[in-house]
MOPAC internal coordinates of N, CA, C and O (Angstrom, degrees):
PM7 1SCF
backbone

  N    0.0000 0     0.00 0     0.00 0    0    0    0
  C    1.4794 1     0.00 0     0.00 0    1    0    0
  C    1.5645 1   110.68 1     0.00 0    2    1    0
  O    1.2310 1   120.08 1   140.33 1    3    2    1
  N    1.4044 1   117.44 1   -39.67 1    3    2    1
  C    1.4533 1   115.70 1   173.56 1    5    3    2
  C    1.5171 1   118.86 1   -61.37 1    6    5    3
  O    1.2310 1   124.14 1   140.84 1    7    6    5
  N    1.4127 1   109.66 1   -39.16 1    7    6    5
  C    1.4112 1   113.95 1   177.92 1    9    7    6
  C    1.6473 1   119.27 1   -64.57 1   10    9    7
  O    1.2310 1   125.32 1   143.92 1   11   10    9
  N    1.3658 1   107.38 1   -36.08 1   11   10    9
  C    1.3905 1   112.32 1   174.48 1   13   11   10
  C    1.4879 1   113.86 1   -71.11 1   14   13   11
  O    1.2310 1   120.14 1   141.34 1   15   14   13
  N    1.3806 1   117.33 1   -38.66 1   15   14   13
  C    1.5477 1   116.50 1   172.05 1   17   15   14
  C    1.5128 1   112.65 1   -64.28 1   18   17   15
  O    1.2310 1   120.41 1   141.85 1   19   18   17
  N    1.3720 1   116.82 1   -38.15 1   19   18   17
  C    1.5325 1   116.13 1   179.16 1   21   19   18
  C    1.4811 1   113.33 1   -70.10 1   22   21   19
  O    1.2310 1   121.30 1   146.18 1   23   22   21
  N    1.3849 1   115.13 1   -33.82 1   23   22   21
  C    1.4498 1   117.49 1   175.90 1   25   23   22
  C    1.5367 1   112.82 1   -66.60 1   26   25   23
  O    1.2310 1   120.37 1   141.08 1   27   26   25
  N    1.3521 1   116.90 1   -38.92 1   27   26   25
  C    1.5664 1   114.49 1   171.38 1   29   27   26
  C    1.2647 1   114.20 1   -63.03 1   30   29   27
  O    1.2310 1   120.05 1   137.28 1   31   30   29
  N    1.3352 1   117.51 1   -42.72 1   31   30   29
  C    1.4778 1   121.46 1  -174.13 1   33   31   30
  C    1.7335 1   110.66 1   -61.57 1   34   33   31
  O    1.2310 1   125.48 1   134.10 1   35   34   33
  N    1.2084 1   107.08 1   -45.90 1   35   34   33
  C    1.5817 1   114.18 1   174.25 1   37   35   34
  C    1.4988 1   109.61 1   -56.56 1   38   37   35
  O    1.2310 1   118.08 1   125.20 1   39   38   37
  N    1.3275 1   121.27 1   -54.80 1   39   38   37
  C    1.3904 1   129.98 1   179.91 1   41   39   38
  C    1.4515 1   114.01 1   -46.81 1   42   41   39
  O    1.2310 1   122.22 1   117.12 1   43   42   41
  N    1.3767 1   113.35 1   -62.88 1   43   42   41
  C    1.4416 1   123.03 1  -177.97 1   45   43   42
  C    1.5587 1   109.46 1   -59.52 1   46   45   43
  O    1.2310 1   118.47 1   140.91 1   47   46   45
  N    1.1470 1   120.52 1   -39.09 1   47   46   45
  C    1.4124 1   126.27 1   179.90 1   49   47   46
  C    1.5566 1   111.96 1   -66.31 1   50   49   47
  O    1.2310 1   119.04 1   136.31 1   51   50   49
  N    1.3420 1   119.44 1   -43.69 1   51   50   49
  C    1.3553 1   125.11 1   172.08 1   53   51   50
  C    1.4785 1   115.50 1   -70.03 1   54   53   51
  O    1.2310 1   122.40 1   150.48 1   55   54   53
  N    1.2723 1   113.01 1   -29.52 1   55   54   53
  C    1.6800 1   113.02 1   168.06 1   57   55   54
  C    1.3879 1   110.65 1   -69.70 1   58   57   55
  O    1.2310 1   119.42 1   139.31 1   59   58   57
  N    1.3207 1   118.72 1   -40.69 1   59   58   57
  C    1.5450 1   122.55 1  -176.41 1   61   59   58
  C    1.5603 1   106.75 1   -62.59 1   62   61   59
  O    1.2310 1   117.94 1   126.95 1   63   62   61
  N    1.3366 1   121.53 1   -53.05 1   63   62   61
  C    1.2807 1   124.20 1  -179.80 1   65   63   62
  C    1.6529 1   115.30 1   -53.13 1   66   65   63
  O    1.2310 1   127.06 1   132.01 1   67   66   65
  N    1.4099 1   104.03 1   -47.99 1   67   66   65
  C    1.5872 1   114.63 1  -179.42 1   69   67   66
  C    1.4994 1   108.21 1   -62.99 1   70   69   67
  O    1.2310 1   117.59 1   139.99 1   71   70   69
  N    1.3004 1   122.18 1   -40.01 1   71   70   69
  C    1.4100 1   124.49 1  -178.22 1   73   71   70
  C    1.6011 1   107.31 1   -66.42 1   74   73   71
  O    1.2310 1   119.14 1   137.87 1   75   74   73
  N    1.3285 1   119.25 1   -42.13 1   75   74   73
  C    1.4542 1   118.95 1   175.38 1   77   75   74
  C    1.5772 1   114.20 1   -59.20 1   78   77   75
  O    1.2310 1   123.05 1   140.12 1   79   78   77
  N    1.3623 1   111.75 1   -39.88 1   79   78   77
  C    1.5474 1   117.84 1   178.63 1   81   79   78
  C    1.4653 1   106.58 1   -65.92 1   82   81   79
  O    1.2310 1   116.95 1   139.77 1   83   82   81
  N    1.3214 1   123.41 1   -40.23 1   83   82   81
  C    1.4545 1   121.67 1  -172.23 1   85   83   82
  C    1.4836 1   108.10 1   -74.34 1   86   85   83
  O    1.2310 1   117.98 1   147.22 1   87   86   85
  N    1.3351 1   121.46 1   -32.78 1   87   86   85
  C    1.4257 1   126.61 1  -175.18 1   89   87   86
  C    1.5428 1   104.28 1   -73.27 1   90   89   87
  O    1.2310 1   118.87 1   146.21 1   91   90   89
  N    1.3019 1   119.76 1   -33.79 1   91   90   89
  C    1.4334 1   123.48 1  -178.68 1   93   91   90
  C    1.4575 1   105.72 1   -74.12 1   94   93   91
  O    1.2310 1   118.46 1   136.48 1   95   94   93
  N    1.3567 1   120.53 1   -43.52 1   95   94   93
  C    1.4765 1   119.98 1   175.47 1   97   95   94
  C    1.5140 1   116.00 1   -59.57 1   98   97   95
  O    1.2310 1   122.43 1   137.60 1   99   98   97
  N    1.3426 1   112.96 1   -42.40 1   99   98   97
  C    1.4717 1   120.99 1   179.70 1  101   99   98
  C    1.5446 1   103.42 1   -63.70 1  102  101   99
  O    1.2310 1   117.91 1   133.19 1  103  102  101
  N    1.2861 1   121.59 1   -46.81 1  103  102  101
  C    1.5395 1   120.69 1  -175.72 1  105  103  102
  C    1.5647 1   108.20 1   -57.29 1  106  105  103
  O    1.2310 1   120.61 1   135.47 1  107  106  105
  N    1.3720 1   116.44 1   -44.53 1  107  106  105
  C    1.4810 1   121.75 1  -171.27 1  109  107  106
  C    1.5616 1   104.71 1   -69.26 1  110  109  107
  O    1.2310 1   117.73 1   149.64 1  111  110  109
  N    1.3171 1   121.93 1   -30.36 1  111  110  109
  C    1.4904 1   125.74 1  -177.17 1  113  111  110
  C    1.5221 1   113.75 1   -95.61 1  114  113  111
  O    1.2310 1   119.85 1  -179.60 1  115  114  113
  N    1.1834 1   117.90 1     0.40 1  115  114  113
  C    1.5216 1   120.87 1  -179.00 1  117  115  114
  C    1.5079 1   118.18 1    70.33 1  118  117  115
  O    1.2310 1   122.97 1  -159.09 1  119  118  117
  N    1.3394 1   111.91 1    20.91 1  119  118  117
  C    1.4376 1   124.38 1  -176.01 1  121  119  118
  C    1.4590 1   111.55 1   -85.38 1  122  121  119
  O    1.2310 1   119.78 1   -10.59 1  123  122  121
  N    1.3044 1   118.02 1   169.41 1  123  122  121
  C    1.5086 1   122.91 1   174.97 1  125  123  122
  C    1.5447 1   111.52 1   -65.11 1  126  125  123
  O    1.2310 1   119.91 1   -54.97 1  127  126  125
  N    1.3744 1   117.78 1   125.03 1  127  126  125
  C    1.3420 1   123.88 1  -172.61 1  129  127  126
  C    1.5374 1   112.26 1   -83.52 1  130  129  127
  O    1.2310 1   122.14 1   -15.85 1  131  130  129
  N    1.5010 1   113.51 1   164.15 1  131  130  129
  C    1.4756 1   119.51 1   167.52 1  133  131  130
  C    1.5192 1   106.97 1   -70.71 1  134  133  131
  O    1.2310 1   119.37 1   -59.96 1  135  134  133
  N    1.3592 1   118.81 1   120.04 1  135  134  133
  C    1.4908 1   115.27 1   169.62 1  137  135  134
  C    1.4885 1   118.81 1   -54.27 1  138  137  135
  O    1.2310 1   123.07 1   -43.23 1  139  138  137
  N    1.3216 1   111.72 1   136.77 1  139  138  137
  C    1.5061 1   118.89 1  -178.00 1  141  139  138
  C    1.4465 1   112.83 1   -53.00 1  142  141  139
  O    1.2310 1   118.19 1   141.36 1  143  142  141
  N    1.3061 1   121.05 1   -38.64 1  143  142  141
  C    1.4281 1   131.87 1   174.12 1  145  143  142
  C    1.5686 1   112.40 1   -47.40 1  146  145  143
  O    1.2310 1   123.89 1   131.28 1  147  146  145
  N    1.2944 1   110.14 1   -48.72 1  147  146  145
  C    1.5382 1   121.59 1   180.00 1  149  147  146
  C    1.5105 1   105.44 1   -67.24 1  150  149  147
  O    1.2310 1   117.21 1   132.38 1  151  150  149
  N    1.2592 1   122.92 1   -47.62 1  151  150  149
  C    1.4472 1   123.77 1  -175.20 1  153  151  150
  C    1.5601 1   106.32 1   -64.88 1  154  153  151
  O    1.2310 1   119.65 1   136.75 1  155  154  153
  N    1.2682 1   118.27 1   -43.25 1  155  154  153
  C    1.4650 1   120.17 1  -177.52 1  157  155  154
  C    1.7525 1   109.85 1   -69.37 1  158  157  155
  O    1.2310 1   123.57 1   156.02 1  159  158  157
  N    1.2257 1   110.77 1   -23.98 1  159  158  157
  C    1.5669 1   114.70 1  -179.06 1  161  159  158
  C    1.5224 1   103.95 1   -73.31 1  162  161  159
  O    1.2310 1   119.39 1   134.79 1  163  162  161
  N    1.3977 1   118.77 1   -45.21 1  163  162  161
  C    1.3438 1   118.35 1   177.09 1  165  163  162
  C    1.4371 1   116.43 1   -62.05 1  166  165  163
  O    1.2310 1   120.23 1   139.14 1  167  166  165
  N    1.3192 1   117.17 1   -40.86 1  167  166  165
  C    1.4269 1   121.99 1   168.32 1  169  167  166
  C    1.4959 1   114.64 1   -51.18 1  170  169  167
  O    1.2310 1   120.00 1   132.79 1  171  170  169
  N    1.2753 1   117.60 1   -47.21 1  171  170  169
  C    1.4325 1   126.03 1  -174.05 1  173  171  170
  C    1.5222 1   110.19 1   -68.74 1  174  173  171
  O    1.2310 1   122.38 1   151.31 1  175  174  173
  N    1.3847 1   113.05 1   -28.69 1  175  174  173
  C    1.4480 1   115.01 1   178.70 1  177  175  174
  C    1.6001 1   115.83 1   -82.98 1  178  177  175
  O    1.2310 1   122.98 1   179.59 1  179  178  177
  N    1.3503 1   111.90 1    -0.41 1  179  178  177
  C    1.5365 1   119.34 1   172.13 1  181  179  178
  C    1.5453 1   110.22 1   131.39 1  182  181  179
  O    1.2310 1   116.78 1   173.99 1  183  182  181
  N    1.2644 1   123.72 1    -6.01 1  183  182  181
  C    1.3309 1   128.96 1  -179.98 1  185  183  182
  C    1.4161 1   126.34 1   -75.56 1  186  185  183
  O    1.2310 1   122.96 1  -179.51 1  187  186  185
  N    1.4409 1   111.93 1     0.49 1  187  186  185
  C    1.4455 1   118.90 1  -171.45 1  189  187  186
  C    1.5388 1   113.45 1   -63.44 1  190  189  187
  O    1.2310 1   116.89 1   137.86 1  191  190  189
  N    1.3769 1   123.51 1   -42.14 1  191  190  189
  C    1.4129 1   121.63 1   177.64 1  193  191  190
  C    1.5492 1   112.87 1   -46.69 1  194  193  191
  O    1.2310 1   122.69 1   126.67 1  195  194  193
  N    1.3837 1   112.46 1   -53.33 1  195  194  193
  C    1.4766 1   116.96 1  -175.11 1  197  195  194
  C    1.4499 1   113.99 1   -68.26 1  198  197  195
  O    1.2310 1   122.12 1   149.61 1  199  198  197
  N    1.3764 1   113.55 1   -30.39 1  199  198  197
  C    1.5289 1   115.47 1   179.20 1  201  199  198
  C    1.4935 1   109.98 1   -76.36 1  202  201  199
  O    1.2310 1   119.61 1   151.75 1  203  202  201
  N    1.3852 1   118.34 1   -28.25 1  203  202  201
  C    1.4598 1   112.26 1   170.97 1  205  203  202
  C    1.5164 1   117.36 1   -74.75 1  206  205  203
  O    1.2310 1   124.03 1   147.14 1  207  206  205
  N    1.3329 1   109.88 1   -32.86 1  207  206  205
  C    1.5904 1   110.66 1   169.45 1  209  207  206
  C    1.5709 1   114.39 1   -71.32 1  210  209  207
  O    1.2310 1   119.17 1   154.56 1  211  210  209
  N    1.3565 1   119.18 1   -25.44 1  211  210  209
  C    1.4025 1   120.22 1   172.18 1  213  211  210
  C    1.4900 1   112.20 1   -69.25 1  214  213  211
  O    1.2310 1   120.71 1   138.04 1  215  214  213
  N    1.3845 1   116.26 1   -41.96 1  215  214  213
  C    1.4693 1   120.55 1  -179.42 1  217  215  214
  C    1.5124 1   107.79 1   -59.53 1  218  217  215
  O    1.2310 1   119.25 1   140.90 1  219  218  217
  N    1.3647 1   119.03 1   -39.10 1  219  218  217
  C    1.5096 1   119.49 1  -175.57 1  221  219  218
  C    1.5663 1   108.15 1   -75.75 1  222  221  219
  O    1.2310 1   119.04 1   132.48 1  223  222  221
  N    1.3115 1   119.44 1   -47.52 1  223  222  221
  C    1.3906 1   121.95 1  -171.04 1  225  223  222
  C    1.5614 1   106.52 1   -76.45 1  226  225  223
  O    1.2310 1   114.20 1   140.76 1  227  226  225
  N    1.3441 1   128.58 1   -39.24 1  227  226  225
  C    1.3787 1   128.21 1   179.03 1  229  227  226
  C    1.4885 1   114.50 1   -85.93 1  230  229  227
  O    1.2310 1   122.19 1   174.07 1  231  230  229
  N    1.4818 1   113.41 1    -5.93 1  231  230  229
  C    1.4392 1   111.96 1  -174.90 1  233  231  230
  C    1.4308 1   118.15 1    50.08 1  234  233  231
  O    1.2310 1   121.78 1  -131.66 1  235  234  233
  N    1.3586 1   114.19 1    48.34 1  235  234  233
  C    1.4944 1   122.28 1  -175.61 1  237  235  234
  C    1.4930 1   108.01 1  -123.58 1  238  237  235
  O    1.2310 1   122.30 1   -46.69 1  239  238  237
  N    1.2920 1   113.20 1   133.31 1  239  238  237
  C    1.5512 1   121.68 1   176.43 1  241  239  238
  C    1.6016 1   110.60 1    59.95 1  242  241  239
  O    1.2310 1   121.93 1  -144.35 1  243  242  241
  N    1.3185 1   113.91 1    35.65 1  243  242  241
  C    1.4332 1   117.77 1   179.82 1  245  243  242
  C    1.5216 1   112.65 1   -74.35 1  246  245  243
  O    1.2310 1   120.13 1   148.35 1  247  246  245
  N    1.4071 1   117.36 1   -31.65 1  247  246  245
  C    1.4471 1   117.18 1  -178.82 1  249  247  246
  C    1.4861 1   111.62 1  -115.86 1  250  249  247
  O    1.2310 1   117.70 1  -168.71 1  251  250  249
  N    1.3270 1   121.98 1    11.29 1  251  250  249
  C    1.3671 1   126.79 1  -177.64 1  253  251  250
  C    1.4777 1   110.62 1   -79.65 1  254  253  251
  O    1.2310 1   121.30 1   -68.69 1  255  254  253
  N    1.4535 1   115.11 1   111.31 1  255  254  253
  C    1.5961 1   121.45 1   172.08 1  257  255  254
  C    1.3719 1   109.82 1  -102.81 1  258  257  255
  O    1.2310 1   117.26 1   -33.27 1  259  258  257
  N    1.2832 1   122.82 1   146.73 1  259  258  257
  C    1.4657 1   124.20 1     0.79 1  261  259  258
  C    1.5037 1   119.24 1   -85.09 1  262  261  259
  O    1.2310 1   124.51 1   179.51 1  263  262  261
  N    1.3763 1   108.95 1    -0.49 1  263  262  261
  C    1.5078 1   112.68 1  -173.47 1  265  263  262
  C    1.5885 1   111.77 1   -51.77 1  266  265  263
  O    1.2310 1   119.15 1   140.62 1  267  266  265
  N    1.3235 1   119.23 1   -39.38 1  267  266  265
  C    1.4764 1   122.97 1  -175.31 1  269  267  266
  C    1.4962 1   104.26 1   -61.75 1  270  269  267
  O    1.2310 1   117.97 1   131.25 1  271  270  269
  N    1.3857 1   121.48 1   -48.75 1  271  270  269
  C    1.4256 1   124.51 1  -174.46 1  273  271  270
  C    1.5297 1   112.91 1   -63.29 1  274  273  271
  O    1.2310 1   122.73 1   137.74 1  275  274  273
  N    1.4394 1   112.38 1   -42.26 1  275  274  273
  C    1.4431 1   120.97 1   175.62 1  277  275  274
  C    1.5821 1   115.29 1   -55.54 1  278  277  275
  O    1.2310 1   123.86 1   133.90 1  279  278  277
  N    1.4267 1   110.20 1   -46.10 1  279  278  277
  C    1.4256 1   116.81 1   177.80 1  281  279  278
  C    1.4634 1   110.71 1   -60.69 1  282  281  279
  O    1.2310 1   121.60 1   130.65 1  283  282  281
  N    1.3053 1   114.55 1   -49.35 1  283  282  281
  C    1.4937 1   117.97 1  -176.03 1  285  283  282
  C    1.5278 1   111.96 1   -62.76 1  286  285  283
  O    1.2310 1   120.58 1   139.92 1  287  286  285
  N    1.4336 1   116.50 1   -40.08 1  287  286  285
  C    1.5124 1   114.82 1   173.97 1  289  287  286
  C    1.5606 1   113.31 1   -62.07 1  290  289  287
  O    1.2310 1   121.17 1   144.65 1  291  290  289
  N    1.2819 1   115.37 1   -35.35 1  291  290  289
  C    1.5190 1   117.66 1  -177.05 1  293  291  290
  C    1.5398 1   106.30 1   -68.07 1  294  293  291
  O    1.2310 1   119.05 1   136.21 1  295  294  293
  N    1.3492 1   119.41 1   -43.79 1  295  294  293
  C    1.4500 1   121.24 1   173.56 1  297  295  294
  C    1.5105 1   115.04 1   -56.74 1  298  297  295
  O    1.2310 1   119.16 1   135.99 1  299  298  297
  N    1.2342 1   119.21 1   -44.01 1  299  298  297
  C    1.4095 1   125.57 1  -179.58 1  301  299  298
  C    1.4975 1   110.27 1   -65.64 1  302  301  299
  O    1.2310 1   118.16 1   134.21 1  303  302  301
  N    1.2143 1   121.11 1   -45.79 1  303  302  301
  C    1.4801 1   124.71 1   169.67 1  305  303  302
  C    1.4733 1   116.09 1   -55.75 1  306  305  303
  O    1.2310 1   121.87 1   128.95 1  307  306  305
  N    1.3262 1   114.03 1   -51.05 1  307  306  305
  C    1.4511 1   115.00 1   171.55 1  309  307  306
  C    1.5186 1   119.30 1   -59.02 1  310  309  307
  O    1.2310 1   120.63 1   147.52 1  311  310  309
  N    1.2882 1   116.41 1   -32.48 1  311  310  309
  C    1.3974 1   118.32 1   177.97 1  313  311  310
  C    1.5512 1   113.85 1   -74.69 1  314  313  311
  O    1.2310 1   120.33 1   142.70 1  315  314  313
  N    1.3104 1   116.98 1   -37.30 1  315  314  313
  C    1.3885 1   121.07 1   166.11 1  317  315  314
  C    1.4197 1   117.10 1   -57.79 1  318  317  315
  O    1.2310 1   119.53 1   134.23 1  319  318  317
  N    1.2807 1   118.51 1   -45.77 1  319  318  317
  C    1.4498 1   127.13 1   174.90 1  321  319  318
  C    1.4395 1   113.96 1   -58.82 1  322  321  319
  O    1.2310 1   121.28 1   135.38 1  323  322  321
  N    1.3153 1   115.16 1   -44.62 1  323  322  321
  C    1.5219 1   119.63 1   173.85 1  325  323  322
  C    1.4486 1   113.20 1   -62.50 1  326  325  323
  O    1.2310 1   117.78 1   138.70 1  327  326  325
  N    1.2697 1   121.83 1   -41.30 1  327  326  325
  C    1.4155 1   125.60 1  -179.29 1  329  327  326
  C    1.5267 1   112.05 1   -68.12 1  330  329  327
  O    1.2310 1   120.17 1   140.18 1  331  330  329
  N    1.3586 1   117.27 1   -39.82 1  331  330  329
  C    1.4416 1   123.64 1   172.89 1  333  331  330
  C    1.5364 1   115.64 1   -60.54 1  334  333  331
  O    1.2310 1   123.53 1   143.48 1  335  334  333
  N    1.4393 1   110.83 1   -36.52 1  335  334  333
  C    1.5180 1   112.03 1   178.29 1  337  335  334
  C    1.5597 1   106.86 1   -73.69 1  338  337  335
  O    1.2310 1   121.12 1   141.84 1  339  338  337
  N    1.2635 1   115.46 1   -38.16 1  339  338  337
  C    1.6010 1   114.84 1  -177.28 1  341  339  338
  C    1.5225 1   106.84 1   -69.11 1  342  341  339
  O    1.2310 1   116.89 1   142.83 1  343  342  341
  N    1.1366 1   123.52 1   -37.17 1  343  342  341
  C    1.5862 1   125.05 1   175.29 1  345  343  342
  C    1.4088 1   111.41 1   -61.12 1  346  345  343
  O    1.2310 1   120.62 1   133.46 1  347  346  345
  N    1.4261 1   116.42 1   -46.54 1  347  346  345
  C    1.4868 1   115.93 1   179.47 1  349  347  346
  C    1.5596 1   115.12 1   -71.56 1  350  349  347
  O    1.2310 1   121.23 1   149.32 1  351  350  349
  N    1.3115 1   115.24 1   -30.68 1  351  350  349
  C    1.5673 1   116.31 1   168.93 1  353  351  350
  C    1.3762 1   114.48 1   -71.82 1  354  353  351
  O    1.2310 1   116.88 1   153.02 1  355  354  353
  N    1.2390 1   123.55 1   -26.98 1  355  354  353
  C    1.4347 1   124.57 1   178.97 1  357  355  354
  C    1.6860 1   113.35 1   -82.28 1  358  357  355
  O    1.2310 1   123.29 1   156.18 1  359  358  357
  N    1.3782 1   111.30 1   -23.82 1  359  358  357
  C    1.3905 1   116.88 1  -179.95 1  361  359  358
  C    1.4297 1   113.82 1   -97.45 1  362  361  359
  O    1.2310 1   120.10 1   180.00 1  363  362  361

């Protein structure tokens, strides 16, 4: 079970980082962009850590509101959920 969860987490985070890179590339070339709703959906499915990393490394969507706030809220919710799961498993 752990390997399945870890594999999912790696896959969704790689997808999130790649989508951020693709969106940055499209923005620079004047091409059609990845919709913010799609980016936030990937973040909500577990890709928020890599998307925050991608935002920092790629310097993409660093000032964009409300996207920035939504991504931060998703990351906070996922962190709290992970802590809750760890506490339940430990107790």
